[in-house]
C-alpha positions in Angstrom: 12.6 -52.1 56.1 9.1 -52.7 57.5 8.4 -51.2 60.9 5.3 -53.2 61.7 1.9 -51.9 62.6 1.9 -49.0 65.0 -1.4 -47.7 66.4 -1.4 -44.8 63.8 -0.8 -47.2 60.9 -3.6 -49.5 62.2 -5.8 -46.4 62.3 -5.0 -45.6 58.7 -5.8 -49.2 57.7 -9.1 -49.0 59.4 -9.9 -45.7 57.6 -8.9 -47.1 54.2 -11.0 -50.3 54.8 -13.9 -48.0 55.4 -13.2 -46.0 52.3 -12.7 -48.9 49.9 -15.0 -51.5 51.5 -14.4 -55.2 51.9 -12.1 -55.6 48.9 -9.0 -54.7 50.9 -9.9 -56.4 54.2 -7.3 -59.0 54.9 -3.5 -58.9 54.4 -1.6 -55.7 54.1 -0.4 -56.6 50.6 -3.9 -56.2 49.3 -4.2 -52.8 51.0 -0.9 -51.7 49.4 -1.9 -53.1 46.0 -5.0 -50.9 46.1 -2.8 -47.9 46.6 -1.1 -48.8 43.3 -4.5 -49.2 41.6 -5.3 -45.6 42.7 -2.0 -44.4 41.3 -2.6 -46.2 38.0 -6.2 -45.0 37.7 -5.2 -41.3 38.0 -1.9 -41.8 36.1 -0.1 -40.2 39.1 3.6 -39.5 38.7 5.6 -40.0 41.9 9.3 -39.9 43.0 11.5 -43.0 42.6 14.8 -42.6 44.4 17.3 -45.1 43.2 21.1 -45.4 43.4 21.6 -41.7 44.5 19.3 -40.3 41.8 15.7 -39.2 41.7 13.5 -40.4 38.9 9.8 -40.1 38.4 7.5 -43.1 37.9 4.0 -44.0 36.7 2.3 -47.3 37.2 2.2 -49.3 34.0 0.8 -52.7 35.2 -0.2 -54.4 38.4 0.1 -58.2 39.0 -0.4 -60.5 41.9 2.7 -59.7 43.8 4.5 -57.2 41.6 4.0 -53.8 39.9 5.6 -52.6 36.6 6.6 -48.9 36.6 7.5 -46.8 33.7 10.6 -44.7 34.7 12.2 -42.8 31.9 16.0 -42.7 32.2 16.4 -45.3 34.9 19.1 -47.9 34.4 20.3 -50.7 36.6 22.9 -49.7 39.2 24.7 -51.4 42.1 21.7 -52.1 44.2 18.2 -53.5 43.7 16.4 -51.4 46.3 14.7 -48.1 45.9 12.5 -45.7 47.8 9.1 -44.4 46.6 6.6 -41.9 48.1 3.2 -40.7 47.1 0.2 -39.0 48.6 -3.4 -40.3 48.4 -6.3 -38.6 50.1 -4.1 -36.3 52.2 -2.0 -39.3 53.5 1.7 -39.5 52.6 3.0 -43.0 52.0 6.7 -44.0 51.9 8.0 -47.4 50.9 11.4 -49.1 50.4 10.8 -51.6 47.6 12.8 -54.5 46.1 13.5 -54.2 42.4 12.8 -57.5 40.6 14.0 -56.6 37.1 14.9 -53.8 34.7 12.9 -54.5 31.4 13.0 -52.8 28.0 11.5 -49.4 27.3 12.1 -47.9 30.7 10.0 -50.5 32.5 11.1 -51.4 36.1 9.4 -54.3 37.9 9.2 -54.1 41.7 7.8 -56.4 44.4 4.6 -55.1 46.1 5.5 -54.4 49.8 3.9 -56.9 52.1 2.8 -54.2 54.6 2.6 -50.5 55.2 6.0 -49.2 56.2 5.5 -45.5 56.8 2.4 -43.4 56.4 1.3 -40.2 58.0 -1.6 -37.7 57.8 -0.7 -34.2 56.5 -1.7 -31.7 59.0 -3.2 -29.5 56.3 -4.9 -30.6 53.1 -2.9 -30.1 50.0 -4.8 -29.9 46.7 -3.5 -30.3 43.2 -4.4 -27.5 40.8 -4.1 -27.1 37.1 -5.6 -23.6 36.7 -3.7 -21.6 39.3 -0.8 -19.3 38.3 1.2 -16.8 40.3 3.9 -14.2 39.9 6.9 -14.0 42.3 10.0 -11.9 43.1 13.0 -12.7 45.1 13.5 -10.9 48.4 16.8 -9.6 49.7 18.4 -11.9 52.3 22.1 -11.3 51.7 24.3 -10.6 48.7 25.6 -14.2 48.6 22.2 -15.7 49.4 21.7 -18.5 52.0 21.9 -17.7 55.7 21.6 -14.1 56.6 25.0 -12.4 57.1 23.8 -10.0 59.7 27.0 -8.0 60.3 27.8 -7.6 56.6 24.2 -6.8 55.6 23.9 -4.0 58.1 27.1 -2.5 56.9 26.2 -2.8 53.3 22.7 -1.3 53.9 24.1 1.6 55.8 26.9 2.3 53.3 24.6 2.1 50.2 21.3 3.2 51.8 19.6 4.7 48.7 20.7 1.8 46.4 19.5 -0.9 48.8 16.2 0.9 49.2 15.6 0.6 45.5 17.0 -3.0 45.3 14.5 -4.2 48.0 11.5 -3.0 45.9 9.4 -5.7 44.2 10.2 -4.1 40.8 13.5 -2.2 40.9 14.2 0.3 38.2 17.4 -0.9 36.5 18.0 2.5 35.0 17.8 4.1 38.4 20.0 1.4 39.9 22.6 2.1 37.2 22.5 5.9 37.9 22.9 5.4 41.7 25.8 2.9 41.2 27.5 5.3 38.8 27.3 8.0 41.5 28.9 5.8 44.1 31.7 4.8 41.7 32.3 8.5 40.9 33.1 9.0 44.6 36.2 6.8 44.0 37.0 7.8 40.4 35.4 9.7 37.6 37.1 7.2 35.2 35.1 4.0 34.7 33.4 1.9 32.0 30.8 -0.9 31.9 31.6 -3.6 29.4 29.1 -6.3 28.4 30.1 -9.3 26.3 28.5 -9.5 22.8 28.9 -11.8 19.9 29.7 -9.0 17.5 32.4 -7.5 19.8 36.0 -8.5 19.4 37.2 -10.2 22.6 40.1 -8.6 24.3 42.6 -10.2 26.7 40.7 -8.7 29.7 37.4 -10.0 28.3 38.7 -13.6 28.1 40.4 -13.3 31.5 37.4 -12.1 33.4 35.1 -14.6 31.6 37.4 -17.5 32.4 38.4 -16.6 36.0 35.3 -14.8 37.3 37.2 -12.8 39.9 38.3 -9.1 40.5 41.7 -7.9 39.2 43.5 -5.1 41.0 46.6 -3.3 39.8 47.5 -0.6 42.4 50.4 0.9 40.3 51.0 0.2 36.6 54.6 1.5 36.8 55.8 -1.7 38.4 55.7 -5.0 36.5 55.7 -6.9 39.9 52.1 -5.5 40.5 51.0 -7.5 37.4 52.7 -10.8 37.9 54.3 -10.9 41.4 53.0 -12.8 44.4 50.3 -11.2 46.3 51.7 -10.0 49.6 48.3 -9.3 51.1 46.7 -12.8 51.7 43.4 -11.2 52.8 43.0 -9.1 49.7 39.7 -9.5 47.9 41.3 -8.8 44.6 44.5 -10.2 43.0 46.7 -9.5 40.0 47.4 -11.6 36.9 49.9 -14.0 38.5 47.8 -17.1 37.9 47.5 -16.2 34.2 51.3 -15.5 34.1 52.1 -18.9 35.5 49.7 -20.6 33.0 51.5 -18.8 30.1 54.9 -19.8 31.4 53.8 -23.5 31.5 52.2 -23.4 28.1 54.4 -21.0 26.1 57.6 -20.5 28.1 58.8 -17.7 30.4 60.1 -15.4 27.6 56.6 -15.4 26.0 54.9 -14.7 29.3 57.3 -11.9 30.3 57.0 -10.3 26.9 53.2 -10.5 27.0 52.8 -8.7 30.3 55.5 -6.2 29.5 53.5 -5.2 26.4 50.3 -5.0 28.5 52.0 -2.8 31.0 53.4 -0.5 28.2 50.0 -0.2 26.6 48.3 0.9 29.8 51.0 3.4 30.7 50.7 4.9 27.2 47.0 5.3 28.0 48.0 7.2 31.2 46.4 4.6 33.5 48.0 4.7 37.0 45.9 2.1 38.8 42.7 0.1 38.0 40.2 -2.5 39.4 38.2 -4.8 37.2 35.0 -6.4 38.6 32.9 -9.2 37.1 29.2 -8.5 36.4 27.1 -11.6 36.7 23.6 -12.6 35.6 22.7 -15.5 37.9 26.1 -17.2 38.2 27.3 -16.4 34.7 29.8 -13.7 33.9 28.2 -11.4 31.4 30.6 -8.4 31.6 32.6 -6.3 33.9 33.1 -2.8 35.3 36.6 -1.3 35.0 37.4 1.6 37.4 40.7 3.3 36.9 42.7 6.4 37.8 44.8 8.4 35.3 47.8 10.6 35.4 45.4 13.6 35.6 43.9 12.3 38.8 47.3 12.1 40.7 46.1 9.4 43.0 45.7 5.6 43.0 42.8 3.3 44.1 43.4 2.0 47.6 42.8 -1.4 49.1 39.9 0.0 51.2 38.3 1.3 48.1 38.6 -2.1 46.5 36.3 -3.7 49.1 33.8 -0.8 48.6 33.7 -1.3 44.8 33.4 -5.1 45.1 30.3 -4.8 47.2 28.8 -2.4 44.6 29.5 -4.9 41.8 27.8 -7.6 43.8 24.7 -5.4 44.4 24.6 -4.6 40.7 24.7 -8.3 39.7 22.0 -9.1 42.3 19.8 -6.4 41.0 20.2 -7.5 37.3 19.3 -11.1 38.3 16.3 -10.0 40.4 14.9 -7.9 37.6 15.5 -10.8 35.1 13.6 -13.3 37.3 10.7 -10.9 37.6 10.5 -10.2 33.9 10.7 -13.9 33.2 7.5 -14.7 35.2 5.8 -11.5 34.4 6.3 -11.8 30.6 3.4 -10.8 28.4 3.4 -14.1 26.6 2.9 -16.0 29.9 -0.1 -16.3 32.2 2.4 -16.6 35.1 4.2 -19.3 36.9 2.2 -22.5 37.2 1.2 -23.7 40.7 1.2 -27.5 40.9 -0.4 -27.9 44.3 -1.1 -25.7 47.3 -2.0 -26.0 51.0 -2.3 -23.5 53.9 1.3 -24.2 54.7 2.9 -23.8 51.3 2.8 -24.7 47.6 4.7 -26.4 44.8 5.4 -24.4 41.6 7.0 -25.2 38.3 9.6 -23.3 36.2 11.5 -24.1 33.0 14.6 -21.9 33.5 17.5 -24.0 35.0 19.5 -20.9 36.0 16.6 -19.6 38.1 16.3 -23.1 39.7 19.9 -23.0 40.7 19.8 -19.4 41.8 16.9 -20.0 44.1 18.9 -22.6 46.0 20.7 -19.7 47.7 18.4 -16.8 47.2 15.4 -18.7 48.5 13.2 -16.1 50.1 10.4 -15.1 47.7 7.3 -13.0 47.6 4.3 -14.5 45.7 1.3 -12.9 44.1 -1.5 -15.4 43.7 -4.9 -14.5 42.2 -7.6 -16.3 44.2 -11.3 -15.4 44.4 -10.9 -12.1 42.5 -8.2 -11.0 45.0 -4.4 -11.1 44.7 -3.0 -12.9 47.7 0.4 -11.7 48.8 2.4 -14.4 50.5 6.1 -14.7 51.5 7.8 -18.0 51.8 11.1 -19.9 51.8 11.9 -22.4 49.0 12.8 -25.7 50.8 12.3 -28.4 48.1 14.1 -28.7 44.7 13.0 -31.3 42.3 14.3 -31.9 38.8 11.2 -33.1 36.9 10.8 -34.1 33.2 13.3 -32.6 30.8 13.0 -28.8 30.9 10.9 -28.7 34.0 11.8 -27.9 37.6 9.6 -28.1 40.7 10.2 -26.0 43.8 8.4 -26.4 47.2 7.7 -23.3 49.3 6.8 -23.0 53.0 4.8 -19.8 53.8 6.0 -17.7 56.7 4.1 -14.4 56.2 1.1 -13.0 54.4 -1.0 -9.8 54.1 -4.0 -9.5 56.5 -6.9 -11.9 55.8 -5.1 -13.6 52.9 -4.7 -16.9 54.8 -8.5 -16.9 55.4 -9.1 -16.5 51.7 -6.6 -19.2 50.9 -8.2 -21.6 53.5 -11.6 -21.1 51.9 -10.2 -21.7 48.4 -8.6 -25.0 49.5 -11.7 -26.1 51.3 -13.8 -25.4 48.1 -11.4 -27.2 45.9 -11.3 -30.2 48.2 -15.0 -30.5 48.3 -15.1 -30.4 44.5 -12.5 -33.2 44.2 -14.4 -35.4 46.7 -17.7 -34.9 44.9 -16.3 -35.9 41.5 
């Protein structure tokens, strides 16, 4: 809905009339129409928010009172109103538009707004770039990502001091991480194994269970069948047994089949002299790629305790985090790539493009990153928070970052770079 002409909007109109000359003096619809001519001339792609989805549009044709937009994937929904936004000459415009018709070949016809609805100057100039690339790594915020879990983080960092020191490096050594984690596990039990799923490996019951349920399994005493299939008496326990799987088998195959299956599983593990065990998923991003199985045997003469379960769960989470951090670094430092493409940049932040959906989803929680940007024969080191997530064309994802820290003098170099690029654009 139009909000009328405020003093700031009138100021913008005056500036635009000065920029474009007498051709737009008069009604606001002519002014708005010239904005669409600008978009068409530069073939600018801009967001088109419609019916709860975000599409991206380009101007196809401009008529007296309407504009035809090419919007791949857009189909008519329950409403005939949409929101569009775009930036021209460092001014951000936002409109709510009326949709006149959905035509063939992804063409949507909209009515040209009769007046400016919302427009604002950006405090800092943002320039589009097509030759700027960067590398980045994720920075530790918490094991689960998102808001900082201060109490738990302090506890984890104190408990696993050497491990966390390595994890927080820009380029952790996965081999060293594995050695340190193995040492921590050895404090609980010398008996453990890491298992990673592979196509040429025959899948076991435990493989399929962990892959399907993505949660820890804890059997404190293999001599009692109730520990496999009984109700969990500790409601606050971080790990459970196979009860859910047992109930599923009962419903699908009958109780006799389910009872027999878990009796055989129990016998097998007793024959292997296993007294107790804990199985923990290992994840790459949010996908289960394997597990670590820690167990005690008859030779050990002790069982894994509930307190040790929490300790080992944290270790598995740290290992999953480290694998993902290293994967993300290797993905954008790969020898076949120049780096991660920067779409635009300002003194406040930047927009960058990636192609890996799993990284896009992971950065929604682990959204504090450190960026290395080559500018003027120097590598700028900036830290920022990812605050915008845009699904672009198929296979492309855009992420907007706000800077909050930098190395000394890096902001001055960036400011000079942006000023130089802005002058170059204006002179063309």
